[in-house]
Every structure is written in C-alpha cells, then in structure tokens.
C-alpha positions in Angstrom: 347.8 34.5 128.7 346.6 37.8 127.2 344.1 40.2 128.7 340.3 39.8 128.2 338.8 41.8 125.3 335.7 44.0 125.8 333.0 44.0 123.1 331.1 47.1 121.9 328.5 48.4 124.3 330.7 48.0 127.3 330.0 44.4 128.3 332.7 42.2 129.6 333.1 39.0 127.5 334.1 36.0 129.5 337.1 34.7 127.7 339.0 31.4 127.6 342.5 31.1 126.4 343.5 27.7 125.0 346.7 27.1 123.2 345.6 29.1 120.1 344.8 32.1 122.4 341.2 32.3 121.3 338.3 33.8 123.4 334.8 32.5 123.2 331.7 34.7 123.9 328.3 33.1 124.5 325.0 35.1 124.6 321.3 34.4 125.0 319.5 34.0 121.7 316.9 31.8 120.1 319.9 30.0 118.8 323.3 29.7 120.4 325.6 32.3 118.9 329.3 32.2 119.6 332.1 34.5 118.6 335.7 33.6 118.7 338.5 36.1 118.3 342.2 36.3 118.5 344.8 39.0 118.9 347.1 37.7 116.2 349.1 39.9 113.8 348.1 43.1 115.5 344.4 42.9 114.7 341.2 41.2 115.9 339.8 38.4 113.7 336.2 37.3 114.3 334.7 33.9 113.8 330.9 33.4 113.9 328.8 30.2 114.1 325.3 28.9 115.1 323.9 25.9 116.8 320.2 25.0 117.2 320.2 25.3 121.0 319.2 27.9 123.7 322.2 28.7 125.9 322.6 30.7 129.1 324.7 33.9 128.8 328.2 34.2 130.1 328.9 37.9 131.0 327.0 40.8 132.3 323.3 41.4 131.9 322.1 43.0 128.7 320.7 46.5 129.2 317.1 47.3 128.2 316.6 48.5 124.7 314.2 51.4 125.6 313.6 53.4 128.8 311.0 52.3 131.3 308.3 54.6 132.8 308.7 54.7 136.6 306.7 56.2 139.4 307.1 56.0 143.2 305.2 56.7 146.4 306.6 56.6 149.9 305.2 56.4 153.4 306.1 55.2 156.9 304.7 52.2 158.7 305.3 50.3 161.9 306.7 46.7 162.0 303.1 45.4 162.3 302.2 47.0 159.0 300.2 49.9 160.4 300.9 53.3 158.8 302.3 56.0 161.0 303.4 59.6 160.8 305.5 59.6 163.9 308.5 57.9 165.5 309.6 58.0 169.1 313.1 57.7 170.5 314.3 54.1 170.5 311.6 53.1 168.1 312.0 51.5 164.7 309.7 52.1 161.7 309.9 51.2 158.0 310.1 53.7 155.1 308.0 51.9 152.5 308.6 52.8 148.8 306.3 51.4 146.2 307.8 51.6 142.7 305.8 50.9 139.5 306.9 50.5 136.0 304.1 51.6 133.7 306.2 51.4 130.6 306.6 48.8 127.9 310.2 47.9 128.7 311.8 46.5 131.8 313.7 48.6 134.3 317.1 47.2 135.5 319.6 47.9 138.2 317.7 50.8 139.8 319.1 52.7 142.8 316.7 53.7 145.5 318.4 56.6 147.2 317.4 58.2 150.5 318.7 61.7 151.2 318.1 63.5 154.5 316.7 67.0 154.2 316.2 68.1 157.8 316.3 66.9 161.4 317.6 63.4 160.6 320.7 63.5 162.8 319.4 61.1 165.4 317.9 58.7 162.9 319.7 55.6 161.5 318.9 54.3 158.0 320.4 52.8 154.9 321.0 55.5 152.3 320.9 53.4 149.1 319.2 50.1 148.0 319.6 48.4 144.6 316.6 46.9 142.8 317.7 44.4 140.1 314.6 44.6 137.8 311.0 45.6 137.5 309.0 44.1 134.6 306.5 46.2 132.5 303.3 46.7 134.5 304.9 45.4 137.7 304.9 47.2 141.1 307.4 46.3 143.8 307.8 47.3 147.4 311.1 48.4 149.1 311.3 48.7 152.8 314.1 50.7 154.5 314.2 50.5 158.3 314.5 53.8 160.1 315.6 53.7 163.8 315.4 56.6 166.2 318.3 57.1 168.7 318.2 58.4 172.2 317.5 62.1 173.2 315.3 62.6 170.1 314.2 66.2 169.8 310.6 67.2 169.1 310.1 68.2 165.5 309.8 66.8 162.0 312.3 64.9 159.9 312.2 65.0 156.2 313.7 62.8 153.5 314.0 62.9 149.7 313.4 59.5 148.0 314.8 59.0 144.5 314.5 56.0 142.2 317.4 56.4 139.7 317.5 54.5 136.4 321.1 54.1 135.3 320.9 53.5 131.5 318.7 56.3 130.1 318.2 58.6 133.2 314.5 57.6 133.2 314.2 58.3 136.9 310.9 58.4 138.8 309.9 61.8 140.1 311.5 62.4 143.4 309.3 62.1 146.5 309.6 64.0 149.8 308.3 62.2 152.9 308.2 63.5 156.5 307.8 61.9 159.9 307.1 63.5 163.3 309.7 63.1 166.0 308.4 62.4 169.5 310.5 62.3 172.7 309.6 60.1 175.6 308.6 63.1 177.7 305.2 62.7 175.9 304.4 59.3 177.6 301.0 58.2 178.6 301.0 54.9 180.6 298.5 52.6 182.1 298.3 53.3 185.9 295.8 50.7 187.0 292.8 48.7 186.0 290.0 47.0 188.0 286.7 45.1 187.6 283.9 47.3 188.9 281.1 44.8 188.6 280.7 41.2 187.4 283.6 39.0 186.4 285.8 38.2 183.3 284.9 34.6 182.5 283.2 32.7 179.7 279.5 33.6 179.5 279.9 36.5 182.0 279.5 40.3 181.6 282.0 42.5 183.4 282.3 46.3 183.9 285.9 47.3 183.6 287.6 50.6 184.6 291.2 51.6 183.7 293.2 54.7 184.4 295.9 56.3 182.3 298.7 58.6 183.6 300.2 61.4 181.5 303.9 61.5 182.7 304.8 64.2 180.2 303.5 67.6 178.9 299.9 68.6 178.6 298.2 67.3 175.5 295.0 68.3 173.7 292.5 66.2 171.7 293.8 62.8 172.7 292.0 59.6 171.7 292.2 56.2 173.3 291.5 53.2 171.1 290.7 49.8 172.6 290.5 46.6 170.5 289.4 43.1 171.5 290.2 39.7 170.0 287.5 37.5 168.4 285.1 36.1 171.0 285.2 39.2 173.1 282.5 41.8 172.8 282.9 45.4 174.2 280.0 47.7 174.9 280.2 51.6 174.8 278.3 54.0 177.0 275.2 53.5 174.9 275.3 49.7 175.1 276.4 49.3 171.5 278.4 46.1 170.9 281.7 46.2 169.2 285.2 44.8 169.2 286.7 48.3 169.1 286.0 51.3 171.4 287.1 54.9 171.2 287.4 57.3 174.1 288.2 61.1 173.7 290.1 63.4 176.1 289.9 67.1 175.2 292.7 68.1 177.5 295.1 65.6 179.2 297.1 67.7 181.6 300.7 67.0 182.6 301.0 64.5 185.5 297.3 64.0 185.6 295.1 60.9 185.2 292.1 60.0 183.1 289.8 57.1 183.8 287.6 55.1 181.4 284.9 52.5 181.9 283.3 49.9 179.6 281.5 46.6 179.7 282.9 43.4 178.3 281.4 40.0 177.5 283.4 36.7 177.0 281.9 34.2 174.7 281.5 30.6 176.0 283.4 29.5 172.9 286.4 31.7 173.6 289.3 29.3 173.5 291.9 31.0 175.7 292.3 31.4 179.4 293.6 34.9 179.0 291.9 38.0 177.5 294.2 40.7 176.2 292.8 44.0 175.1 295.2 46.2 173.0 295.1 50.0 173.6 296.6 52.9 171.7 297.0 56.6 172.7 296.6 58.7 169.6 296.9 62.4 168.9 296.5 63.8 165.4 296.9 60.3 163.8 300.2 59.8 165.7 300.5 56.9 168.1 301.9 58.3 171.4 302.0 55.0 173.2 300.4 51.6 173.4 299.2 49.5 176.4 297.4 46.3 177.2 294.6 45.3 179.5 295.1 41.6 180.6 292.6 39.4 182.3 292.9 35.8 183.3 290.3 33.3 184.4 
C-alpha cells in the first residue's frame, strides 16, 4: 500500500487503496464530485466525475474564503453570574470573553489565548481555548475559570486576552483585563443576630438587629447589602418598603463591630418555613464577604 497523497491547499485527502492502487477524494458540493488518482508510471493521473447527490466531506474542514472581522470584550464574574472586580484566596471566578464576528465570512478554528502580565503567580487558569467556528453576525461567550490559591498577596493581577485567527491573521484587538487580589485578612463576618421586637412569622412584623465583626484591617467606605426573597418585605429607617436594603459604614476599624437594624414583614402567602436573607459586604464594587441571616418559624 502506498502513502496518502495531499491535494493543493494543504488538505489531507482520505484515500483508499484497492487492487488498482487508486485513491478517492469526496468533497461537499451541490453535486457529488470525486477525484481518483494513481501513482502509476512516475506521475499522477486524475479522473473526474459527477453524480446528482449531496455528499458529506471526507477530510479536513475547508478554510474560509475571506477573513472575518472579529472583536472581543472581557470581564470577570462569579459562578452565580454576578460581575466582580476582585478575587479572594481559595475563591473561583470566571473570565468571560465575548467574541463577535461582524464580518461577512465565518471565522474558524480560533484560539483564545490568555497571557499573564503581572501578579498571576497564585492564580490557576487555562491558557488556551479553541473555538471551532463563529458565523457572520454571531456573538459567542467563552468562560475560563480562574482559581486563587492560598497565601494570596494583596494587589492587582492583569491578563492579556487574544483571539487569534489562523488563516489570515485577522485577529481581534487584544484586550487587557485586571482583577483585584484580596487576602482573607480582610474578612468581615456575621457575629450575631437577634429579634428586637415582634416575631418572624407569616403576617407578623419583626425588628431585627445584626452585628458584623471586622477580623482584618481597618476599612473605609464599606457598604452592606441585604436582599430578601419574594414574599418578604424589608423596611429602611424611613419606613420605605423594599426587598433590598443598603447600609453604609464610613470607617470599619480592625477587630471592631458594627450593628444594623431593620424591620421585616412575612407575607401570609410565603410558602416556606425558613426565611433566608442574603448579605454582601462591599468596598469599591468589590465583594469582601457574604453572609446570611436565617430565621425559622
């Protein structure tokens, strides 16, 4: 059996060698086109034919005829889909890359390449992802998990994101993206909660107080966000009803506590026996920590 022969353009033809040592190449067309050839007498003889059928190709994918027009944007988000600008040691976030083909021709076999620029030593991530194709006018999303190791140093990590087009060099413009690194020394935790007045039960109004402890360094301009599920109404200091409350702390000293109070009403149609309020501690759009206030009745 002889060696397979390669056609022009660099595409491997799948060859079959019967007794006459002929190879057959099939390609996609509006009609079935086949080409048979043989290495006989020191040359290559070609035989062409047509059949009125549509056939699946045997061999590698045909490259695009013209270059695409690619653009990319990148940002970080948490596993729940919320955007973030920070990562804490032991935490995992996703680097989200949105790639759009605004051209008239498809993009194929793209490489999404992630290159560390600074302070990425304690971060684990995949450095390359392949995207098989993007049709004209299509936008796709690529997510690359980024995991922070232990002993993360305070600072900022920066990456370069490239979308490389292999056939024409029609790459998207490179994008630089940064994320803030936070160590666990900046940890604010729930110390206690209690019901000051009333009770947490369907049709009842309760006044709730909770206390947070700053176990790390002193922080400025901290915000506490509290959100309730459907059927639970929260009231701020002015009596305004909402499912979301925001508290502000101008200075949250190291190893100190801050307490917050609010009112809460449980609808008689609330279907659960447990009320869970989700809290976030935020500084400059970065989530420092999360906590929950849980009540059962």
